[in-house]
C-alpha positions as a printed NumPy array, in Angstrom:
array([[109.543, 147.015, 116.741],
       [111.099, 148.571, 113.436],
       [114.986, 149.153, 113.129],
       [117.335, 150.962, 110.286],
       [118.749, 149.57 , 108.144],
       [122.807, 148.953, 108.41 ],
       [124.935, 151.287, 106.673],
       [127.661, 149.81 , 104.001],
       [129.856, 150.727, 106.845],
       [128.332, 148.886, 109.431],
       [128.248, 145.656, 107.502],
       [131.903, 145.669, 106.6  ],
       [132.741, 145.988, 110.02 ],
       [130.624, 142.932, 111.088],
       [131.672, 140.979, 108.604],
       [135.769, 141.476, 109.341],
       [134.449, 140.937, 112.517],
       [133.671, 137.269, 111.986],
       [135.984, 136.511, 109.521],
       [138.654, 137.458, 112.587],
       [136.905, 135.055, 114.288],
       [136.447, 132.619, 111.636],
       [140.511, 133.014, 111.179],
       [141.071, 132.394, 115.354],
       [138.739, 129.422, 115.493],
       [140.811, 128.199, 112.475],
       [144.219, 128.767, 114.513],
       [143.418, 126.706, 117.357],
       [145.329, 123.718, 118.464],
       [141.619, 121.738, 119.714],
       [140.038, 122.391, 116.307],
       [141.022, 119.468, 113.527],
       [141.48 , 120.633, 110.57 ],
       [138.944, 120.366, 107.945],
       [138.906, 116.67 , 105.695],
       [141.291, 117.166, 102.475],
       [138.787, 116.061,  99.555],
       [139.287, 112.294,  98.504],
       [140.647, 112.081,  94.918],
       [137.385, 109.846,  92.565],
       [140.125, 107.099,  91.271],
       [138.627, 105.453,  88.08 ],
       [140.235, 101.797,  89.507],
       [138.21 , 101.979,  93.177],
       [135.119, 103.44 ,  91.918],
       [135.552, 100.293,  88.636],
       [135.738,  98.158,  91.413],
       [133.092,  98.735,  93.351],
       [130.776,  98.716,  90.778],
       [131.279,  95.253,  90.365],
       [129.739,  94.214,  93.84 ],
       [132.626,  92.817,  96.31 ],
       [131.959,  91.17 ,  98.94 ],
       [134.664,  93.013, 100.698],
       [137.434,  95.273,  99.37 ],
       [140.003,  96.011, 101.554],
       [142.54 ,  98.896, 100.287],
       [144.927,  99.199, 103.305],
       [146.166, 102.826, 103.113],
       [146.788, 104.644, 106.262],
       [145.952, 104.106, 109.371],
       [146.705, 105.047, 113.169],
       [144.139, 102.364, 114.483],
       [144.116,  98.766, 113.9  ],
       [140.807,  98.221, 111.448],
       [141.275,  97.252, 108.321],
       [138.657,  98.877, 106.586],
       [136.179,  97.671, 104.212],
       [135.06 , 100.1  , 102.004],
       [132.39 ,  97.671,  99.908],
       [129.563,  98.732, 102.106],
       [129.244,  95.449, 104.249],
       [131.723,  96.608, 106.957],
       [133.6  ,  93.336, 106.815],
       [136.758,  94.837, 108.342],
       [139.731,  93.293, 109.713],
       [142.028,  93.765, 112.402],
       [146.125,  94.358, 111.91 ],
       [148.125,  92.057, 113.55 ],
       [151.421,  93.012, 114.875],
       [154.372,  95.908, 113.118],
       [153.232,  97.686, 110.116],
       [153.998, 100.452, 108.134],
       [152.421, 102.291, 105.612],
       [155.701, 103.827, 103.107],
       [154.914, 102.429,  99.682],
       [153.456, 104.148,  97.008],
       [149.746, 103.325,  96.12 ],
       [150.174, 100.972,  92.847],
       [146.756, 103.191,  91.394],
       [148.054, 105.987,  89.139],
       [147.497, 109.375,  90.667],
       [146.568, 107.928,  94.074],
       [148.162, 110.002,  96.638],
       [148.093, 107.194,  99.603],
       [150.94 , 105.535, 100.854],
       [149.955, 101.344, 101.604],
       [150.272,  98.662, 103.528],
       [154.073,  97.208, 103.894],
       [154.799,  93.788, 105.883],
       [157.259,  92.512, 107.827],
       [157.697,  88.962, 107.668],
       [155.856,  88.3  , 111.216],
       [152.481,  90.711, 110.73 ],
       [149.258,  90.65 , 109.152],
       [145.354,  91.347, 108.738],
       [143.095,  89.226, 110.1  ],
       [139.256,  89.295, 109.146],
       [136.538,  86.828, 110.394],
       [135.219,  84.079, 108.467],
       [132.15 ,  84.713, 106.032],
       [130.305,  82.477, 103.647],
       [130.995,  85.15 , 100.92 ],
       [134.667,  84.413, 101.436],
       [134.151,  81.082, 100.154],
       [133.143,  79.151,  96.66 ],
       [129.443,  79.958,  95.702],
       [127.222,  78.192,  92.918],
       [128.843,  81.416,  91.453],
       [132.658,  80.382,  91.573],
       [134.741,  83.048,  93.318],
       [137.415,  85.525,  92.664],
       [139.773,  87.181,  94.59 ],
       [141.773,  90.109,  93.564],
       [145.172,  91.712,  94.992],
       [148.134,  94.028,  94.15 ],
       [151.599,  92.187,  94.998],
       [155.195,  94.162,  95.957],
       [158.377,  92.564,  96.519],
       [161.486,  94.054,  98.563],
       [163.293,  90.803,  97.839],
       [163.021,  87.848,  96.032],
       [164.875,  84.959,  98.353],
       [162.949,  85.063, 101.669],
       [162.205,  82.382, 104.229],
       [159.391,  79.834, 103.734],
       [157.187,  77.369, 105.914],
       [159.588,  73.737, 103.896],
       [162.878,  72.343, 104.667],
       [166.308,  73.269, 103.079],
       [166.177,  70.532, 101.002],
       [162.3  ,  71.794,  99.158],
       [161.565,  74.853,  97.351],
       [160.745,  77.734, 100.385],
       [157.051,  79.753,  99.965],
       [154.844,  81.738, 101.412],
       [151.324,  81.735, 101.343],
       [150.5  ,  85.123, 101.676],
       [146.666,  85.701, 101.611],
       [144.257,  82.956, 102.447],
       [141.152,  81.333, 103.588],
       [142.393,  78.001, 105.557],
       [144.045,  76.327, 108.559],
       [144.403,  73.164, 109.526],
       [141.319,  70.85 , 109.028],
       [139.679,  73.742, 107.567],
       [141.671,  74.27 , 104.332],
       [140.179,  76.227, 101.009],
       [142.018,  78.732,  98.925],
       [145.176,  80.53 ,  98.824],
       [148.103,  82.094,  96.831],
       [151.499,  81.354,  97.324],
       [154.858,  82.633,  96.369],
       [158.027,  80.709,  96.332],
       [161.528,  82.226,  96.97 ],
       [163.979,  82.063,  94.45 ],
       [166.166,  79.935,  95.972],
       [166.448,  77.275,  98.26 ],
       [167.871,  78.292, 101.992],
       [171.373,  76.29 , 100.871],
       [171.179,  79.134,  97.849],
       [170.963,  76.737,  95.121],
       [168.211,  78.118,  92.395],
       [164.726,  76.574,  93.149],
       [163.16 ,  74.271,  91.193],
       [159.783,  76.871,  90.93 ],
       [161.809,  80.161,  91.319],
       [159.464,  83.025,  92.194],
       [156.53 ,  81.302,  91.283],
       [152.872,  83.256,  92.494],
       [150.117,  80.667,  92.066],
       [146.342,  80.325,  93.254],
       [145.243,  77.498,  94.68 ],
       [142.834,  75.55 ,  96.145],
       [142.135,  72.988,  98.474],
       [139.662,  70.32 , 100.245],
       [139.51 ,  70.801, 104.215],
       [141.39 ,  67.873, 104.575],
       [143.189,  65.204, 103.672],
       [140.75 ,  62.579, 101.735],
       [141.957,  59.419, 103.639],
       [145.04 ,  57.849, 105.305],
       [148.087,  58.017, 103.235],
       [146.64 ,  60.509, 100.876],
       [148.107,  63.85 , 100.751],
       [145.575,  66.735, 100.793],
       [147.406,  68.341,  97.497],
       [145.891,  71.214,  95.856],
       [144.099,  71.836,  92.079],
       [146.487,  75.439,  90.93 ],
       [147.588,  77.316,  88.372],
       [150.565,  79.667,  88.464],
       [153.203,  81.798,  86.663],
       [156.754,  82.105,  86.74 ],
       [158.134,  85.548,  84.765],
       [161.249,  87.263,  86.041],
       [160.029,  89.102,  88.677],
       [161.66 ,  93.113,  89.491],
       [161.98 ,  94.334,  93.15 ],
       [159.556,  96.609,  94.047],
       [156.967,  96.118,  91.318],
       [153.259,  96.179,  91.802],
       [151.911,  92.988,  90.125],
       [148.395,  92.648,  89.437],
       [147.463,  89.182,  90.556],
       [144.169,  87.314,  90.449],
       [142.649,  83.859,  91.116],
       [139.186,  83.146,  89.303],
       [137.972,  79.693,  91.174],
       [135.285,  78.045,  89.157],
       [132.155,  76.7  ,  90.6  ],
       [132.49 ,  72.94 ,  90.934],
       [131.553,  71.229,  87.651],
       [132.445,  69.288,  84.588],
       [136.036,  70.995,  83.57 ],
       [136.034,  73.266,  86.198],
       [139.035,  74.697,  87.862],
       [141.129,  77.443,  88.837],
       [142.488,  80.54 ,  86.504],
       [145.187,  83.269,  87.446],
       [145.605,  87.002,  85.861],
       [149.093,  88.337,  86.142],
       [149.022,  92.147,  85.329],
       [145.556,  91.493,  83.27 ],
       [146.02 ,  88.854,  81.23 ],
       [145.466,  85.07 ,  81.995],
       [148.533,  83.079,  82.676],
       [147.175,  79.405,  83.286],
       [143.93 ,  77.77 ,  83.829],
       [141.622,  74.911,  82.3  ],
       [142.402,  72.251,  80.493],
       [145.392,  72.598,  81.621],
       [145.671,  69.188,  84.299],
       [147.053,  71.052,  87.113],
       [144.346,  73.119,  87.888],
       [141.481,  71.153,  87.123],
       [139.712,  70.435,  90.883],
       [138.582,  66.271,  89.36 ],
       [142.912,  66.038,  89.153],
       [142.957,  66.424,  92.668],
       [139.544,  65.103,  93.663],
       [138.805,  68.588,  94.907],
       [135.084,  69.079,  96.49 ],
       [135.326,  72.988,  97.849],
       [133.495,  73.565, 100.93 ],
       [133.027,  76.836, 103.243],
       [135.481,  76.447, 106.385],
       [135.354,  78.203, 109.288],
       [139.226,  79.252, 109.38 ],
       [139.328,  83.673, 108.92 ],
       [140.772,  85.477, 105.516],
       [144.308,  86.609, 106.753],
       [145.823,  89.167, 104.44 ],
       [149.307,  88.73 , 104.699],
       [149.832,  84.803, 105.41 ],
       [146.542,  81.912, 105.423],
       [147.189,  80.3  , 108.406],
       [150.156,  82.207, 110.237],
       [152.561,  79.379, 109.068],
       [154.627,  81.561, 106.624],
       [154.31 ,  85.197, 106.179],
       [154.474,  88.169, 103.471],
       [157.594,  90.046, 103.374],
       [156.44 ,  92.919, 100.739],
       [153.867,  95.262, 100.48 ],
       [149.889,  94.64 ,  99.713],
       [147.098,  96.799,  98.748],
       [143.831,  96.68 ,  97.634],
       [142.446,  93.313,  98.118],
       [139.205,  92.181,  96.727],
       [136.65 ,  89.657,  97.06 ],
       [133.662,  88.578,  94.454],
       [131.692,  85.688,  95.504],
       [131.173,  85.112,  91.309],
       [133.669,  84.585,  88.961],
       [134.644,  87.655,  87.28 ],
       [135.285,  87.851,  83.081],
       [138.851,  88.51 ,  81.713],
       [137.177,  91.429,  80.818],
       [136.45 ,  92.66 ,  83.49 ],
       [139.682,  91.827,  84.754],
       [141.753,  93.263,  81.989],
       [139.463,  96.814,  82.761],
       [140.49 ,  96.325,  86.054],
       [144.513,  96.679,  85.16 ],
       [143.807,  99.112,  82.802],
       [142.049, 101.631,  84.996],
       [144.788, 101.068,  87.794],
       [147.965, 101.711,  85.816],
       [146.35 , 104.077,  82.579],
       [146.694, 107.732,  83.025],
       [143.861, 109.609,  82.304],
       [143.851, 111.457,  79.307],
       [143.182, 114.923,  79.32 ],
       [140.404, 116.904,  77.458],
       [141.718, 119.916,  75.499],
       [140.454, 123.429,  76.22 ]])
């Protein structure tokens, strides 16, 4: 059956009614607001282009899941109290990121891609400290330190990040004030009377409160001259051939262990008080150029094109 075409006045009336209905629906408390577009961040895009085995931004969440955005769905679980009230270390990022209270942490199930491979291993993280003096897992005579990220526990040790307090528990200056280290260990002691001391690299700078630090550890695959390298803010600070960084110095033979990956602690023996953001693990050695580019993209303001 043929109908007469609508007049312009009739079309305007229908359009107005539809617009009013849409507006009313949008005001309904039962309707969730439309998601805001997420800004594209050069740093995030570059990290993903390097094909990490896991990448946890650690931005605000209402649930207990620490989402892995690498595409591998290796999500973690938050334990304890935490907040998301810190500014992101990435220029142009409006997200708020994780603050840990010295008891909370993230745990990610064990996977072989978080362990040494024939291509090596790289671990990248952003760290922020609200206090340079903090309790550690050693006694008053020794230098207190915290394992603030790592994979390993009794008889299953692998690798981890450590930071020392500025002062000892008795108030004296620590022998290693605010040293930030990356270590790799044997799963357990090699025998009676032999300690399981790890091969490690470190930097020992005068740190600033509430300043984001970009820390990257690169672990060589086993072989002649293999060792640990540590980078701060895109720059290599220590690595082979320094004797303390070499696996051979401590008879290190890296193995995959069953311990989970933890962020904010290694084995629940000590915990980070501070901010943690954008943790990524790569199943290979990142080059110095790749690490430097990551830091540049995180901290450099984009140039505006002239019209």
